[in-house]
N, C-alpha and C positions, 0 to 999 in steps of 0.2 A: 676518729681518734678514740681510743679506749680510755675510759675514766677509771679512777681508783675504785669506785663503787662496782663497776663492771668486773674489775680484777677480783674483788672479793666474791662477787656472784659466781664467776667462773670457777674459782677455787672451791666454793661450796658445792657446785654441781659435780665436780670431779673428785670430791671428797679429799681435797688437798688442804692441809693445815698451813696457812701462810701467816707468818708473824707480821705485825703492823709495819715494822721497819723494812720488810721485803716488798710491800705492796708497790711502792714507787718504782723500784727496780724492775718488778714484773710488768708494770704498766709501760715503762720505757721499752722493755723487750718485746711486748705484744705490739706496740706501735711500730717498732722497727720491722717486725715480721709483716705487718699490714702494708708498710711502706714498700717493702720488697715486692709483695704481690701486686701492688699498684704499678710498680715499675715494669712488671712483666706485661701489663696491658699496653705498654708503649712499643712492644716488639712488633715489627712489620711482618705479618704472616700472609701477605698478599700472594696468591698463587700456590699456597700450600694446602693440600687436601688432607685433613687430619684422619680421614677414614681410608686412605690409600697410601700407606708409607712406601717410599721408593726404595728403601734399603731393606735387606733381609733381616729377619729377627736374629739377634745374636745368641739367643737362648731358645733352642727348639722346644716346643711344647711336648709333653708326654701324655700318654693316656691316663685318665683318671681311673684308678683301680682301688678296690678295697683290699687292705693288707692287715693281717693279724699283728697286733702289738701285744706282746706278752707281759707287759708290766702294769696292767690295770690295777691289780691289788696294791702295788707299791705306790701308784699315783693316789689312790683313794686313802691309803694309810698316811701319806705325806700331806694331805689336804688339812687346812685348819679346822674345817667342819665337814663331817660326812654323815650320811644316814644310810646304812647298808651299802648298796652298790652305787649310791648317788652322792655327788658333791652338794653341799649346802652352801648357799651364798646369802648375804644380807638382802633383805627386801628393799628395793628402791622404787619399784613401780607403785604408785598410789600413795607415796609419802606426801605429807603435808609440808610444803616448803615455806620458810619464813621469808616474806618478800620485803625485807628492809634494804635491799640493794638498789 
């Protein structure tokens, strides 16, 4: 079961601003999702080999190939932060996290 403190912690990890009145609703939603995953564990998979599907793929795979995309400058120009030819993003690795959750 997900607690309200865990909801706040998850929100902080994913940089999601959650109002205090939304925490209970999110907690209920997370618990419903976990309940659904738990119910999937009750499915009888006896005799099914997950590594040898019996039916053909409905979507054939294509070769992986490098293709030129001509809108690089437009993408860089539309970015919130850039530095020359590179996207700039906020630093998250090495952050000091407040452990009050």
